[in-house]
Structure formats: structure tokens, C-alpha cells
C-alpha positions as CSV (number, residue, x, y, z in Angstrom):
1,M,-19.1,13.9,-11.9
2,K,-17.3,14.7,-15.2
3,E,-15.3,11.6,-16.2
4,I,-11.2,12.4,-16.0
5,F,-9.5,9.0,-16.1
6,N,-9.5,8.7,-20.0
7,N,-7.0,11.5,-20.4
8,T,-4.1,9.4,-21.5
9,Q,-2.1,12.2,-22.3
10,I,-2.1,13.5,-18.8
11,A,-1.6,9.8,-17.5
12,F,1.7,8.8,-19.4
13,S,3.1,12.7,-19.6
14,L,6.2,11.4,-17.5
15,K,6.8,8.4,-19.5
16,S,8.8,8.4,-22.6
17,D,7.9,5.9,-25.8
18,T,10.4,3.6,-24.5
19,E,9.0,3.6,-21.3
20,L,5.6,3.3,-22.8
21,D,6.5,0.1,-24.9
22,R,8.2,-1.5,-21.9
23,A,5.1,-1.0,-19.7
24,Y,2.7,-2.6,-22.6
25,F,5.2,-5.5,-22.8
26,L,5.0,-6.0,-19.2
27,F,1.1,-6.0,-18.9
28,K,1.1,-8.2,-21.8
29,M,3.1,-10.9,-20.0
30,I,1.2,-10.5,-16.6
31,D,-2.2,-10.6,-18.8
32,N,-1.2,-14.5,-19.2
33,Q,-1.8,-16.6,-16.2
34,P,0.4,-19.6,-16.7
35,L,3.2,-17.2,-17.9
36,V,3.3,-15.6,-14.7
37,R,3.0,-18.8,-13.0
38,I,6.3,-20.1,-14.8
39,G,8.1,-16.7,-14.8
40,T,7.6,-16.5,-10.9
41,A,9.1,-20.1,-10.5
42,V,12.0,-19.6,-12.9
43,T,12.7,-16.1,-11.3
44,N,12.7,-17.8,-7.7
45,F,15.0,-20.6,-9.0
46,A,17.4,-18.0,-10.6
47,I,17.8,-16.0,-7.9
48,K,18.2,-18.8,-5.2
49,A,20.8,-20.6,-7.6
50,N,22.7,-16.9,-7.6
51,L,22.1,-17.0,-11.7
52,P,22.9,-13.5,-12.9
53,V,19.6,-12.3,-13.7
54,E,19.4,-9.3,-11.7
55,G,20.3,-7.0,-14.4
56,L,17.7,-8.5,-16.8
57,I,15.0,-8.0,-13.4
58,R,16.0,-4.6,-12.9
59,A,15.6,-3.4,-16.6
60,T,12.1,-4.5,-16.9
61,V,9.9,-5.7,-13.9
62,F,11.8,-4.0,-11.1
63,D,12.3,-0.5,-12.7
64,H,8.6,-0.4,-13.8
65,F,7.1,-1.0,-10.3
66,C,10.2,0.3,-8.0
67,G,11.9,3.3,-7.5
68,G,15.4,1.8,-7.0
69,V,17.6,-0.4,-4.9
70,N,17.8,2.3,-2.0
71,E,16.1,5.3,-1.0
72,N,18.6,7.8,-2.5
73,D,18.1,6.0,-5.8
74,C,14.2,6.9,-5.7
75,L,14.8,10.5,-5.2
76,T,15.0,11.2,-9.2
77,V,11.6,9.3,-9.4
78,V,9.9,11.5,-6.5
79,D,11.2,14.7,-7.7
80,K,10.0,13.7,-11.5
81,M,6.3,12.7,-10.1
82,F,6.1,15.9,-7.8
83,T,6.1,17.9,-11.1
84,K,2.8,16.6,-11.8
85,G,1.6,17.1,-8.4
86,V,1.7,13.4,-7.8
87,S,3.3,12.6,-3.9
88,S,5.4,9.6,-3.1
89,V,5.5,7.2,-0.3
90,L,8.8,5.5,0.2
91,D,8.0,1.8,0.8
92,Y,10.9,-0.3,1.9
93,S,9.6,-3.6,0.4
94,V,11.9,-6.0,1.8
95,E,9.6,-8.9,3.0
96,G,9.7,-12.3,4.9
97,K,12.6,-11.8,7.0
98,E,13.0,-13.8,10.4
99,E,16.1,-12.5,12.4
100,E,16.6,-9.5,14.9
101,E,19.1,-7.8,13.1
102,Q,17.0,-7.7,10.0
103,F,14.1,-6.0,12.0
104,D,16.4,-3.7,13.8
105,A,17.7,-2.6,9.9
106,A,14.0,-2.2,8.8
107,L,13.6,0.1,12.0
108,E,16.6,2.0,10.5
109,M,15.5,2.3,7.2
110,T,12.0,3.5,8.5
111,L,13.5,6.4,10.5
112,K,15.5,7.0,7.3
113,T,12.5,7.5,5.1
114,I,10.6,9.4,7.9
115,E,13.8,11.8,7.9
116,F,13.7,12.1,4.0
117,A,9.6,12.7,4.7
118,K,10.6,15.8,7.1
119,E,12.6,17.3,4.6
120,R,10.5,16.7,1.6
121,E,7.1,18.4,0.7
122,A,7.1,15.6,-2.2
123,I,7.0,12.7,0.6
124,P,4.3,13.2,3.0
125,F,4.0,10.0,4.6
126,A,6.3,7.2,5.9
127,V,5.2,3.6,5.8
128,F,6.2,0.2,7.4
129,K,5.0,-3.4,7.5
130,P,4.4,-5.1,11.0
131,T,6.5,-8.0,10.0
132,G,9.0,-5.7,9.1
133,F,9.7,-5.3,12.7
134,G,8.7,-9.0,13.9
135,R,8.1,-12.6,13.2
136,L,4.7,-13.4,11.6
137,D,4.4,-16.4,13.7
138,L,5.0,-14.5,16.8
139,Y,2.2,-12.1,16.0
140,E,-0.2,-14.7,15.3
141,K,0.7,-16.2,18.7
142,V,0.3,-12.8,20.4
143,G,-3.1,-12.4,18.5
144,E,-4.6,-15.9,19.5
145,K,-3.6,-15.0,23.3
146,Q,-1.2,-18.2,23.5
147,A,1.2,-17.9,26.2
148,L,4.6,-16.9,25.1
149,T,7.8,-18.4,26.4
150,P,10.3,-16.4,28.4
151,A,12.4,-15.8,24.9
152,E,9.2,-14.9,23.1
153,D,8.1,-12.5,25.7
154,L,11.4,-10.6,25.3
155,E,11.0,-10.7,21.5
156,W,7.8,-9.6,21.6
157,N,8.7,-6.2,23.7
158,R,11.1,-5.5,21.3
159,V,8.7,-5.6,18.5
160,V,6.7,-3.0,20.8
161,E,9.7,-1.0,21.4
162,R,10.2,-0.7,17.6
163,F,6.8,0.3,17.1
164,D,6.9,3.0,19.9
165,F,10.4,4.4,18.9
166,V,9.3,4.8,15.0
167,C,5.7,6.5,16.0
168,N,7.5,8.4,18.4
169,E,9.8,9.7,15.8
170,A,7.0,10.5,13.5
171,H,5.1,12.2,16.0
172,K,8.2,14.4,17.2
173,K,8.9,15.1,13.3
174,N,5.4,15.5,12.7
175,V,5.2,12.9,9.8
176,A,2.2,10.9,9.0
177,L,3.0,7.1,9.1
178,L,1.2,4.6,7.4
179,I,1.3,0.7,9.0
180,D,0.1,-1.9,6.2
181,A,-1.9,-4.6,6.9
182,E,-1.2,-8.0,6.3
183,E,-2.4,-11.8,6.7
184,S,-5.7,-12.1,8.7
185,W,-4.0,-14.5,11.1
186,M,-1.4,-12.0,12.5
187,Q,-3.6,-8.9,12.0
188,D,-5.2,-8.8,15.5
189,A,-2.0,-8.5,17.3
190,A,-0.7,-5.7,14.9
191,D,-4.4,-3.8,15.2
192,D,-4.0,-4.0,19.2
193,L,-0.3,-2.6,19.0
194,V,-1.3,0.4,16.4
195,T,-4.3,1.2,18.3
196,K,-1.8,1.5,21.3
197,M,0.1,3.9,19.4
198,M,-2.6,6.0,17.8
199,Q,-4.0,6.3,21.7
200,K,-0.5,7.9,22.6
201,Y,0.4,9.6,19.2
202,N,-2.8,10.6,17.9
203,K,-3.9,13.2,20.6
204,E,-4.1,16.1,18.1
205,K,-4.3,14.9,14.8
206,A,-3.9,11.4,12.9
207,I,0.0,10.5,12.8
208,V,-0.4,6.9,12.9
209,F,-2.5,5.3,10.4
210,N,-3.5,1.5,10.6
211,T,-4.5,0.0,7.5
212,L,-7.7,-2.0,6.7
213,Q,-8.3,-4.5,3.6
214,M,-11.9,-4.3,2.8
215,Y,-12.2,-7.9,1.2
216,R,-12.3,-8.8,5.0
217,W,-16.3,-8.8,5.8
218,D,-15.2,-7.7,9.2
219,R,-13.4,-4.6,8.8
220,L,-16.3,-2.2,8.6
221,D,-17.3,-3.2,11.9
222,Y,-14.0,-3.0,13.5
223,L,-13.6,0.5,12.4
224,K,-17.1,1.3,13.9
225,K,-15.6,0.0,17.0
226,L,-12.2,1.8,16.9
227,H,-14.3,4.8,16.4
228,E,-16.3,5.0,19.8
229,K,-12.9,3.9,21.5
230,A,-11.5,7.0,19.8
231,K,-14.4,9.4,21.1
232,K,-14.4,8.0,24.4
233,E,-10.7,8.3,24.7
234,G,-10.1,11.4,22.8
235,F,-7.8,10.4,19.9
236,F,-8.0,11.0,16.2
237,I,-8.0,7.8,13.9
238,G,-5.8,7.6,10.7
239,M,-6.6,4.6,8.3
240,K,-5.4,3.7,5.3
241,L,-8.3,1.9,3.1
242,V,-7.4,-0.8,0.7
243,R,-9.5,-3.9,-0.8
244,G,-6.6,-6.2,0.3
245,A,-3.5,-8.2,-1.4
246,Y,-3.9,-11.7,0.1
247,M,-7.1,-13.0,-1.2
248,E,-5.7,-16.5,-2.5
249,K,-3.5,-17.2,0.5
250,E,-6.5,-16.2,2.8
251,N,-9.0,-18.6,0.8
252,E,-6.7,-21.2,0.8
253,R,-5.7,-21.4,4.3
254,A,-9.2,-21.2,5.5
255,E,-10.4,-24.2,3.4
256,E,-7.1,-26.2,4.4
257,R,-7.8,-25.5,8.6
258,G,-11.7,-25.7,8.1
259,Y,-12.6,-22.2,9.4
260,P,-15.1,-19.7,7.5
261,T,-13.1,-17.6,5.0
262,P,-12.6,-14.1,6.5
263,I,-12.7,-13.2,3.0
264,C,-16.2,-11.5,1.4
265,A,-18.1,-13.7,-1.0
266,S,-17.6,-11.9,-4.1
267,K,-15.7,-8.7,-5.6
268,E,-19.1,-6.9,-5.7
269,A,-19.3,-7.4,-1.9
270,T,-15.7,-6.0,-1.4
271,D,-16.7,-3.0,-3.2
272,V,-19.8,-2.4,-1.5
273,N,-17.6,-3.0,1.9
274,Y,-14.8,-0.4,0.4
275,D,-17.4,2.4,-0.4
276,A,-19.1,1.8,2.8
277,A,-15.9,2.4,4.8
278,V,-15.1,5.4,3.0
279,Q,-18.6,6.7,3.1
280,Y,-18.0,6.2,6.9
281,M,-15.0,7.9,7.3
282,M,-15.8,10.8,5.3
283,E,-19.0,11.4,7.7
284,H,-16.5,11.7,10.5
285,L,-13.4,13.6,9.3
286,D,-13.7,15.7,12.3
287,Q,-11.9,12.5,14.1
288,M,-10.4,10.9,10.8
289,S,-7.9,11.2,8.2
290,I,-8.4,9.0,5.0
291,F,-5.8,7.4,2.7
292,A,-8.0,5.7,0.1
293,G,-5.9,3.3,-1.8
294,I,-7.8,3.0,-4.5
295,H,-6.9,1.2,-8.0
296,N,-10.7,1.2,-9.1
297,E,-12.3,4.1,-10.8
298,L,-15.7,3.8,-9.8
299,S,-14.3,4.0,-5.9
300,S,-12.2,7.1,-6.9
301,Y,-15.5,8.8,-8.7
302,K,-17.6,8.1,-5.3
303,L,-15.0,9.5,-3.0
304,M,-14.5,12.8,-5.5
305,D,-18.5,12.9,-5.1
306,L,-18.3,12.8,-1.3
307,I,-15.7,15.5,-1.3
308,Q,-17.9,17.6,-3.6
309,E,-21.1,17.0,-1.8
310,K,-19.5,18.0,1.6
311,G,-18.1,21.1,0.4
312,I,-14.5,19.9,1.3
313,K,-11.7,21.3,-0.7
314,T,-10.1,18.9,-3.1
315,N,-6.7,19.4,-1.5
316,D,-7.7,18.7,2.5
317,H,-5.4,17.5,4.3
318,N,-7.3,14.7,5.9
319,V,-8.2,13.2,2.4
320,W,-5.7,11.4,0.2
321,F,-5.8,9.2,-2.9
322,G,-3.0,6.5,-2.9
323,Q,-2.2,4.1,-5.6
324,L,1.1,1.7,-6.3
325,Y,3.8,3.1,-8.4
326,G,3.6,1.4,-11.9
327,M,0.2,1.1,-12.0
328,S,-3.0,3.1,-12.3
329,D,-1.5,6.2,-13.9
330,N,-4.7,7.3,-15.3
331,I,-6.1,7.7,-11.7
332,S,-2.9,9.3,-10.1
333,Y,-1.9,11.9,-12.3
334,N,-5.4,12.9,-13.7
335,L,-6.6,13.3,-9.7
336,A,-3.3,15.3,-9.4
337,A,-4.1,17.2,-12.2
338,H,-7.5,18.5,-10.6
339,G,-5.9,19.3,-7.4
340,Y,-6.5,16.4,-5.2
341,N,-3.9,14.6,-2.9
342,V,-2.3,11.9,-4.4
343,A,0.7,9.8,-3.3
344,K,1.9,6.8,-5.3
345,Y,3.9,4.0,-3.0
346,L,7.2,3.6,-3.9
347,P,8.8,0.6,-3.0
348,F,12.5,0.2,-2.9
349,G,15.3,-2.5,-1.8
350,P,17.6,-4.8,-3.3
351,V,16.4,-6.4,-6.1
352,K,16.6,-10.1,-4.5
353,D,14.9,-8.8,-1.6
354,V,12.2,-7.2,-3.3
355,M,10.9,-10.4,-5.5
356,P,8.4,-11.3,-3.0
357,Y,6.5,-7.9,-3.6
358,L,6.9,-7.9,-7.4
359,I,5.8,-11.5,-7.8
360,R,2.7,-10.5,-5.5
361,R,2.5,-7.5,-7.8
362,A,2.4,-9.8,-10.7
363,E,-0.2,-12.2,-9.2
364,E,-2.7,-9.6,-8.1
365,N,-2.9,-8.1,-11.4
366,T,-3.6,-11.2,-13.0
367,S,-6.1,-12.3,-10.5
368,V,-8.0,-9.1,-10.4
369,A,-10.7,-9.2,-13.1
370,G,-10.1,-6.3,-15.5
371,Q,-6.8,-4.7,-13.9
372,T,-4.4,-5.8,-16.7
373,S,-6.4,-5.4,-19.7
374,R,-7.4,-1.9,-18.3
375,E,-3.8,-1.0,-17.7
376,L,-3.2,-2.3,-21.2
377,A,-6.2,-0.5,-23.1
378,M,-4.7,2.7,-21.7
379,I,-1.3,2.1,-22.7
380,K,-2.6,1.2,-26.3
381,T,-4.7,4.5,-26.6
382,E,-1.7,6.5,-25.8
383,R,0.7,4.9,-27.9
384,N,-1.9,5.4,-30.6
385,R,-2.2,9.2,-29.8
386,R,1.6,9.4,-29.9
387,K,1.4,8.1,-33.7
388,G,-1.2,10.4,-34.5
389,K,-3.7,7.8,-35.0
């Protein structure tokens, strides 16, 4: 496969010199682990103390990694990216809520993004997080098959109703719906619920997509068992594959509580697991649709090779590449320039409420070996190209 990801002119074609300088500054900061830890603590304190820092956050990290404070804010970014063939997934990135009215608000926002997707070619998917619709502790209890109190039983029924309502709307409007994966200790309950939605709404094609975090060593087996079930019962599988975003938290909890970590022993083992899941799904495209969340160039090339080997069109509707907004533009824009289906996750929400998401992005960039240095190298190359060096 011819290398395409080094073309920085295509990668940063939408960025002005000022935006490129800001990106360089941000990734330089993120490259410094102690600075990320201090910055995170100071930012959390400033927000809790209601200090006037939102303007500064908005002008720097927020605008680089987010589309705006509301869904309408995002449309300028959506339209701009689509001029280069890159689609958007509007991601309401408000996390860690615990109240019923907040879950209902997340449901309403998801319904709104489904409507946006129905009306716009540039937005091919909607998305939500399971904990946007219910408490993490409740998912954990349900997943562990613990007895629920009568109040919890009613609460869980409301979670199920939210899932069903949003999946039904997506099905009626023919909009593919991605459901994110979260911490392993709440994931069993979420998986069971998403499978029920697939059984109900994926009879003709994949509308409902679950997410597999392939840094978990058990996920490939899970996918194969789900495939057996789908074959028997006659439904389609939609699956987003990612490496995973909660590694440190997962390892710490496993150590604290004395159970084996669900995370692969090494980065290499995760890579092997990820590529094996991609290969498996590509061998069963008659019954599966894949949304490959990839920030890894080698895995991207492997998927491109599989597309070519199997004689599949680059824009086959069952195969999508995905990256996060503000990251891996060299992958997103170069893939789109070569005719592949590409969508960027475009987070949005009030600055204060999106901070947990932004902090996780910073920590993830810091902890994933080579991620930040790759971003910096690409930005440097493009700055030099523009200066004619």
C-alpha cells in the first residue's frame, strides 16, 4: 500500500497559520506529563471555584478539540470539514451526570442529533454514551446480576426506555447510531442492552452500533459469540472498534480490588487484538458494518489493504474510518482525499461540562506512546512547508 499519511498539505488544508500555531502550542503542552497533571488540577479547581477561566479554555483547548457549546455551533465546522470529504459525528460530550432530568436532557440532545443527521449528508451517524442515559453504579449492579431495590428497578426501566426510544427513532429515520463503550465494570449491562436493540432494530441492516475497546483481551471472543447469535437469530451487527480510553483507571481498579486486569498485557497485544477484530469483521461484511476508530497509521494501512484485497469499493457503506476532532488530521483528510469513508467525532457541550472529556483527551495523548510526538512532527513539517523551508 502506497504511503499517504505524510501529506501535511492535505492534512492541514483547513487550518490557518494561527490555528496551526495553536495546535503546535497545545501538543507541546500535552507532551509534558507533569504539566498535564498540574494543568488538570488547576483547571478543575478554577471551574469549581467559578473563576473566570472559561474564555481562556474556549480559546485554546476547547476550540481545538470541540465543535462548539451547542449543536448549532458545530455546523460551521461540519460544513467546512465536509468540503474535504470528511463527515462528522456530533458527540454531546457531557459526562458524569447522576440526575434523571440530566439523563432526559441527554436523550433529547441525542434525538436532536439524529434529526440533524437525517437532514445532512455530512452527518452520517448519531452517538450517545450509556452513562448519558443512566447512572454508572446502576449499570454495574445490573451487570453483576445484583438484586435491585424497587426504586432501582424503576430507574433501570427508564434507562431501557431511553435506549429503546432513541434506537427506534434512529431506525425510523434511517440514521446509524453509535453507542460508546465505557468502563469494563459497567459494560456487561450496556452490552446486553445494546444487543437487545440490535435484535430489534438491525433486522434489515446495521442501524445500532455497539463499541468494542480492543485493549480488553476478551473482546474478540465477545464479537465472535455475538456473530453466532446474529447468524442464528437473523440480525445485523454494527460495531465500532477502538483501542480504548480508560486504561489507567482499569488497571488501578483491578489492582486495588485484586482481580485480573481486563486490559491486554502490552500495547503490542492490543494492536494484534485490534487488527484481528478488524480482519474478522471484514471477512463477514455480509452481516456486519464496521466503524474503525483508528489513530494508528499501521492499522489504517492494514484496513486499506483488506478493502483492496477483497475488491470492496473505498466508499462501501459498511466500512468507515473514524478519528477524533483535533487529532490525526493526517489520517482523516488523506483517507478522505483517496475516497474512503471518514468521520470525525465532533464533541460539543457547555465548556464546564465538557472538561472531563477534554482532560481525558489530554491524559490519553500523554499516555499513548508516540501519539503527541507524531502530531507535533506533522505540525512542524507543515509549518516549515508553508514557510518554504
